[in-house]
N, C-alpha and C positions, 0 to 999 in steps of 0.2 A: 252228250255231241262235241263233238273235236273242232277247236278252231281252226279258222282257215288259211292255210300257210297264209305266213307275212312274203309281202312280195319282193325281189332279188333287192339287196340295195343298189344303186349307184356307186362307182369308185369316189373316192374323195377326190380332188383336185392336187397336184404336189403340192408341198407349199414352198415359199416363192426363195428362191438362195437367199443363203445369211450373209452381211453384207460384211460382218465383222462390228456393225456399230449401232450402238444405243439407239433406239424409238426414241423418234422424235416427241417430245411432249410439251405441250399447249402450256406457256404460266398459268394458266389458271389453275389446272392440276397440277403444277408441282407443288409435293411438299415441301416440309423446311428444311430439310436435308440437299433437296435440290435445288433449294432457291440459295440455302447457302453455298452450294459447289456455284454456282453462276455467280453470285456474290463475291466470292473468293477468286474466281477468274480474273476479273478487274482488278486494274492497275492499284484503282482509287480505292476500291475495297479492301484491297489489305493495308492501302496506307489508313486508310482512317480506324481499323484496328492499331493497328503500330499509335496513332495519333491520341485513342481512347488508352492507351496503354501508358504511351511517355506521359501525357499531363495529367493521371490518376497517379503515378509514382510521386511527378512532381507536388500535386497536392498535399500527396503524404509526406514528404520531404521538408514541404514547407510548415506544416503542422506539426511534425515530430520533436519530442523535447532533444533528442539524442540521433541526428538523421544514419542512418543503416550504409553502410558502405558500401553492400550488394544494389541495395536498391539506387544508389546514383550512379554506380555504375550503370545498372538495368538503363537509366535514366537515360545516359549519354549515351549509349551503344545502340539503343532501340531511335533516338535524336538522328545520327549517324546514318542509321540503315533508314530512316523516313527521307535523307535527303540523296542518297543511293536511289528511291521509285522517281525521283524529279528527274532521272534522265532523260533528254529529250521533251520531255512536259512542255518546253515552250515551242514545239514544232504547233503546238493543240491552239494558242492564239496568235500564231502567222496565220493559220488558215481560217482562223474565227472574222481576221481582220480582210484579207481578202474576198471573203463569200457574201461577207455582212453588207448590206444592204441600207443605212440608215434613212430612215421617214422627215427626219428634218436633221438642221444643222448640229442644233444642242445637241443630238443623240450622236451625233458624228463627234464631235467633241468629246463627250462622255465616254465611246465607246472607242477611241482611240487611247484617251486615257489611261482606263482599265484595261485593255488589253495589251499594249506597249506599256503599262506598269509590270503587268500578269505576267507578258511574257520577257521581260528583262529581268525579274525577277528568277524567275527558273531557270533561265540562261545565264545567271551568276551563279546559282546555287550548283550548279554542276562543278564550277571552280573552289567553287567552300566546301564540297564532299571530298574532289580532288585533295586539295592541301589537308584539310582535316585526316583523310587517309593515310597522307603522309608520301604521297605520290607525287607532289607536287610541293615544292620551296614555301611554306608557310610564315614567307617573312611581308606576302601581300596580302592575308587571312585577314587582319583585321580591317583594310579598306574595300576587299571584297565583302565583309560581311556587311559594313557603314553602305555601300551601294546596295548590297542585298534588302536592307533593311528600309531607304530610302522609296525604292521601287516596290516592293510590298504596299508600302506606306499608301504610294502614291496611286496604284493599282486598284486598291479598296474605295479610295475616294469618290472614284470614276464607276466603279462596280457599286458604291452606293446609290450614286446617282442616276446612276438608268434603272436601278431595283426600285428607288422610289418612284421614280414616274413609270413602270409600269404597275406599281401596287395603285399609283391614284387613278392607271388611269382601267385597273381590275374592279376600282370601288366605285368608281362610275359605272362600270360596266351591270355592277352588281345593282345596282341603285335603279338603274334601266328596266333591268329584267324583272327586280322588285314589284314595281309602278305597275311596267305590264301585267303580272300574275295576279297579282293584288286586282285590278280591271278585271282580266279575266274568270278568277272565282267570280268574282260579286253578279256577271253575267251566268254563270252558273257554264261555262266551260271546262273542259277536265283540265287543259293546259302541260300537256305532260310531257313536253317538248320540252316549253319555255322553264318548266321545276327542274327537269335535268339538266337543261343549259345553266340555270342558276347551282345545282350543288358542284358543277364542275368551275364556274368560276367562282366560288365559294374556298373549293378546295388550294385552286391556283395561287390565291388571295394570300390561305393561309400559308402554303410552301412558300410563295413571296416575301413573306412577314419571317418566315422563320432565318431565309436565308441573310435579309437585311441582318437579324440579331446576329449571325452568324459573322459575318464581314464586321460589325462593329465589335465582336468580341476577338477576333483575326486582327481589328485597327489597332483593341489597344494592346494586342503582343506587340504589332509590329512598333508602337510609339516607345515602349517600353525599350526596344533592340534600339532604337532611334538616337532614345536618350543615352545611350551607354552606360545603361544600370545606374543613371539618375536620377533622381527625383524621385516623384510619391507613389510614380507605380512599381518604382524597382525597389522603395520599402517596402512593399506589401507582394513579395514571391507571393502570397497563396490565393490576391487578387491573380496575377498571371494565369498561375495554373488555373484556378477559377475559368477565367474568360476561354483558356483554350480548352480547358474539360467540356465548355458547351457549346465550345466550335467542332468539338471532334464529334460528338452525341447527334450535335443536328445535319451535319456532312454523309455521318455512316447514315443516319436514319432516311437521306433522303438517294444515298444511294442502293439504299434497298430496295424504298418502294421502284425505288425507273429500273432495276433489273430484273 
């Protein structure tokens, strides 16, 4: 017996017109290469890769018995390239001050120190780059570098104060959630929301600790610049290079997670 004839197929709707743009992919569905593309599309992403390259080269130069001229030239070139990436970056500190609403007077003072210090540093660094690249006269280069180093150090002082306050608040919140979770578990409650909030608070606290370590490492380098190559820090270039590499790795990790 022959099978009954198949019912006629309905015509398929025409495909949507192509826009020439790739389909949007959610952040959760991105693979490594797509994540890397998004990371490299950011100014800070490329800057941190250059920072890792530079301080790796500095560390190799500081530990080598006979420093390679090519490696030294590479390190100097990368340092100049990083200054170019700071063009206009001071605007982010201007906007941060415009829209920041401090909860108390201490936060206001620390924020002014942090944002004004960092913003002035990025602003002056533009002229350091122009001077080192040869576009403007180098007569004021030493003065510009001194101003840049001092404002950077002042900015890190304010930033450290703010982050230590934030970390203290996160630790207090973590303690409250931990106690609430323990009480809930004793009563036999599921406490899923409290557990999820506790995980997020602990993740934020970890990132805040890493940011503090990064600021300390950057402040060590700024102290070396302020001292004009004098003192104990300047006598140990491997310490400065290690601090720079630690800072670069932490900031690269933070940018990778956030993009």
